[in-house]
N, C-alpha and C positions, 0 to 999 in steps of 0.2 A: 855587533851587540845583539842584533836580532837572532842570529844563529845561536849565540851563547844562551839567550833566554829560552829558546826552544829546547836545547840540550838540558838546561837546568830543570825545566818542567818535566821532561822525560825521566830524569834521574829521580825527581821527587815522586813521580807516579810509581816508578819501579820500587822505590823504598817503601811507599805506602802499601804496596801489594805484597811485600815480603811476609812470609809466614814464619813465625817463631813460636815454639811451644816448649815449656819446661815441665818435665814429668818428675815426680818423686816416688820413691819406693822404699820399703823396709828390706832388711836382709831376711829373705824367706825362701831359702834353697829347697827344692831345685828350681823354683820359679824365678826369683830375683836374688842376686847376691853381689858382693863387692868385687870389683876388678882387682886383680893382684897388684897392679902397679898404682892403683888409686882407690883407697878404701871408701871414698865418698862418691865413686862413680859406679852406677848400677850396670850389671850385665846379666845375661841369662836368657832363656827362651822368650819370656814376655817382653824383654827389651828388644830382642831380635824382631819380634812381631811389630812392636811400636816403631822401631827404626825403619823397617821396610815400608810401613805405612807413611812415615814422614818423607822418605825418599820418593815414594810414588806421587806425593802431592807437592814435591819440591819445597819442603819446609826444613828449616833448621831446628833441630830438636836436641834438648839436653836431658840427660837422665842422671839424677842425683839420688844417692842412697843415704837415708837417715833413719833413726828409730821411728817406729810406727806413729807415735803421738805427734812427733815433730812433722813428719810427712803429711799426716792427716790435717794438722792445723795450718800448715803452709798452704795447702790446697783450699781449705775453708776460707782463709782470708785473701786468697787471690795471689799469694806470693808464688805459687805454682799453678800451672794450668790443669794438672790432672795427677791422679794417683794411679800407678801402673796396674795394681791388682787389688781388688776388694770384692767382698760379697755384697750384692745389692740388698737393700732393705728399704722399707717405706721411710724410715727415719733418715737414712742417708740420701734418699731421693729428694729430700728438702733442700739439700746443699749441692747435690751432684746430678749431672746427667750421665747415664750409663751407656757405654758402648754395647754392642752385641756381645754375648758371652764368648770368651776366647778359650778357656781351658777347663776341663772337667776333672774333679777330684772328689774326695769325701773326707769329712772329719770322722775319725774312728776312735773306738776304745781299744786300749792295749793292756794286757795283763801279763804277769809272770807265766812262763810256759807251763808250770804245773797247776795253775789255777783252773777251776772248773767254770768260772764265770763266763757267761755269754749274754750279750745284750740283744733282746728281741723286742721287748715292750718297756714302757716307762716304769712299770712296777719293778723291773729288774734292778733299778738304781736304788731302791729303798735301802737306807742305812749304809750305803757305800761311800767311801771317800774317793773323790775324783779330782785329779791334779791336771790343771790346764794352764797354758800360757795366756796372759792377759795384761791389760784389757785387749780383747780381740772379739771378732765375730763369734768364735767358738765359745769363749768364756761367757759372753752375753747370752748366748743360746742355752748353755748349760745352767746358768744361774736361774733362768726361767724354769727349766725342768726341775731343778733341785727344790725350788720352793713348794712344788706340789708332790714331791716324792721322797722327802726326808733324806736326800743325799747331802753330803758335805762337800763343798767346792773349795779347793785350795788353789789360789792363783800364784803362779810363779812368773818371774821376769822374762823368761825365754824357754823355748823348747830344749835348748842346750842344757840349761840349769836343771830341768826336769829329768833328763836322761842321765846327767851326772849324778844327781841325788839317788836315782833309782839304782844305778850301777854300784854305788857305794853304800847301799842299804840304809839310806837316811830317812826313808819313810817308814813310820811305825805301822806294823800290821800289813794286811793285804790292801794295796791301793790299785786304783784303775787310772791309767794315764789316758788323756784325751788329746789328740793332735791330728793334724792332716796326715793322711796315710802316705802320701808321697814324701812329705817332710820326714816322717818317722823312718821310712825305708832308707833314706839317704843318711840321716843323722845317726841312727842306731848302728848302721854298718860302719860309719866313720868312727864311732865311739867304741867299737868292738863289743857291742851288746848282742848276744845271741839268744838270750832267754826271755825275750818278749814275743808275744803272739797277738794277732788281731782278735778282738772279741766282739766285733760288730760295728757297723756304721751308725752314727747318730745324726748326721747332717750331710745331705748331698750338696756339693759345691760346684756351681757353674760360675766361675769367677769372671768378672768384668773389669774394664778400666773405668775409673770414675773421673769425669770431666767437671771441673769446678764451675759452679754457677757464678762465682765471684771473679772469674777470669775476664780480662778485657779482650781476649782473642777469640771471640765467639765464632767468627767466620772460619778461622783455622781449626777450632775444635770441631765444628760441623763437618769440615772437609776430612778431618782425621777420622771421625766416626764413619763417614761414608767409605773411607779406604778400608777400615776394619771389616765392614759389611762385604766389600768386594773381595777381600782376601779370604773370607769364609766361603764365598761362592766359588772362587776359582781354585780352592784347595791349598793355597799358600800357607794358611795357618796350620792346617793338618800336617803339611810337609815339615814345617819348622818344628812342631811339637814331636813329630816322629823321631827326630834326631836326638831328642832328650828322653825318649821313652815315656812321653806324657800323652794324655788323651785330649782331643779337641772337645770343646763344650758341646753338649747335646741340645 
């Protein structure tokens, strides 16, 4: 009986120390997207980074894919421990702790190839119609710009919808599309759109992973953040992103 009691205590201690984290993400190729065999399972370079961090800390991690609003709300209420990719902001900092930046990109304007529009300063947006996916960090940022520059912001449900409407000439007059430049490169190629050209960056993006302050796995979250720091230092994040032709955060 004494031996059994010792073994039971050891088992309980081992269970208590087990690290488990649940991450959620939206479909945001080329960064995160659905696994072919399971549309609710997230894969992609950011998942590769997070999975390696989990393996390094000997944690069991789950990566689920949902629409952005659901993913964000799941993390807000503690149903998930973190969101795999987001732009940090003071407002989001009230509900999330941020890892070190992991991937660098930019939100950019795109126009029809024959257009002469190029974005350099805020006044260039005056009177223009800008189409963007939202709600998102980009749409929030552009809405703030539009209020002071007389631009009209059109919000669409997804970047795929934006490109489909552009391809079928469903936007009246000359419009400016706004989206992440790595996303546009991938989706426009897949949609067979060759008559779009970049017209200037409007927001530099050093994306982070957001760790929910409502999570009950504080110790595991802290260990995860430390692993991301170490992977930046030892070059592992850069090597993973190189495989996908993406840039490490600056």
